[in-house]
N, C-alpha and C positions, 0 to 999 in steps of 0.2 A: 040314788046313786048307783051308777053302773058298776058291776063287779066283773064284768067280762069285756072283751074288746068291744067297744061301741063305736069305733071310728072306721071309715072307709077311706083309706089312703090308696090312691091309684098307684099302680106300678109304673106309670109313666113319669118321666122326670119332673120334678117340682123345683121351683126357684122361689127362695125367700129373699126379699130385699131388705137391706138395712142401710145405714148411713155409710155410703161409700163402698159397700160390699153387697155381693150376691151369693147366697148359698145354694148350691145345686147338688143333686144326687151324683156320686161318682159314676162315670161311664168308661168304657174301654178306651175311647180315644183320648182320655185324659192321662194315659200312661206316661208319655214322654215328659210333659210338664211336671207331672208328679215325681217321677224318678229323678229328674234334674234338680228339682227343689229339695227333695229329701236328701240327695247326695251332697249338695253344697251345704246343707244345714245339719249334716250328721253330728259333728262335734257339739253343735249347739243343742240338739235334741236328745242325744243319748243319756245324759244324766237324768232326764225326766221321764223316760219311756221304758216299757219292758225291753229286754234283750232283743236285738234284731237278729233274725235267722240269717244264715250266710247268703241265702238266695233272695233276701227281702226286696231288693230293687230290680229283680228280673221281671220280664214281661209275664212269664208263667205265674210267678207268685202274685202279680198285680191282678191277672185274670181270676185266680183263686180268691183274692181279696174281695173283688167285685161281685163274684158269685155269692160269697158269704154275706156281703152287705145286702144284696138282693134277697136272699133267703131269710136273713134276720128281719128285714123290713117286712116281707110278706107274712112272716110269722109273729109280727108285732113284738119282737124282741129288742130291736135297736133300729135307729135311723141315722145314717151317716151322710155327711155333707162335705163337699170341697167348698172352700171360701175363695171367691174370686174378687179382685179389685174391680169396681165398676168402671173406672175410667179407661182401662185397657184390657180387661178381661184376663189379667194375669192371675194364675193360681198362687194364692198366698199362704193357704193352710188348710186345716180340716177340723171339723167338729162332729162329735157323735153324741146322740142320746141313746145311752146303752142300758142294759140291765132293766128294761121296762118291766115292770111288775104290775099286775092288774089286781083284781080282787079287792081286798080292803085296803091295799097300799096305794094303788094308782100313782106310781112313781117311777122316775127314771133317773139315771145318773149321766151327767155330761162330762165329756173328756175333749180335749182339744190339743192341737199343735199348730205352731206358726213357724213358717220358713224364716231362717235368720235374717235374710235380706229385708223382710217386712215386719220385724219385731219392733215393738215400741212405737208404733205408728197409729194405734187405735183401732186396727182391723179387727182384732180378736174381740175387743170390747163391743164393737159394732155388731159382730156376729153373734155373740152371746145375747146381747139385747134384742136382736131380730129373731133369734130362735125361740126365746121365751114364749112369746104369744102362740107360736105354732104348737109348742109343747103343751100349753095350758088350754089352747083352743082346739085345734085339729085333733091332737092326740088325747084330749080330755085328762090330762095328767093333773094331779093335785099338788104334787111336789117334785122339785128338781133337786138332786144332790150333786155336790162336786167335792173333790178332794185334791189337796196339793201337798207336796213335801214341805215341811216347815221352812227349809232354806230356799224355797222358790218364792221369794218375796213378791216378784212381779206378778205370779199367778194369784197370790193371795190378794194383792191390791186389785187385780182385775175383777176377781169375785166380789170383793166388797163394793167396787165401783158399780157393779152390775146388780147391786142390791141382794147379794146372797149373804145370809147371816151365818156367823161363825158359831158352830155347835159343839166343838170340842176336838179332842186329839184321839185318834184311833191308832194304837200301838201296832207296829208291824203290819200295816193295813194292806199294802200291795208290794209285789215284787217288781222293783224297777231296776232295770240294768243288771239283773241277776242277784240283787240284794233286797231283803225285806226291809221297808222303810215305813216309819211313822208317817201319818198324814193328818193335816188339819181337815176337818170335816165342815162343809158349808151347806146350806140349803136356801132355796126360795120356795115359797108356797104360792099357790094360784092366786090368792087374794092379797099377796104383798103388792105394794105399789110398784108400778113399772118404773124402771130407771129413765131418766130423761136423756 
């Protein structure tokens, strides 16, 4: 068992293909599509995300975000992707494998967001299913965690559909939109069967 980073992920853009979607590392040229999608989806996303800073959708904030993504990836801390619809290359959402822990844990946590115009169309399920082999293969993780607010039934269904197993309730687990919320905890292990 490897106890330190034993993967060599290039800093050049990577694409992961799934059913009807492609996951790619965010780039500076994604700003306009990202800002538009986040703005039209603001009311849809705010209840499930950390509080948005006042400058969140500015080009400068996006550049800082991209730099942080690159630094975190270089340091094997997290791996962020934008999700694109294959048929027309439209940006539909994002997914991150965050909090990568090596040593005896070999684990990471996934988080995701979907633009409101593309919700409930199967794109996020396809993205989660596509990223799992990357996490367990290229990143050599043993476990992927996920959490969702109990009232977010759509997210719980998505995780169960992608073969994440319910593990319990974490009280006041994350600060979402300025308030501490309980979260359901889910996980998939490397040797769990892949979802179809």
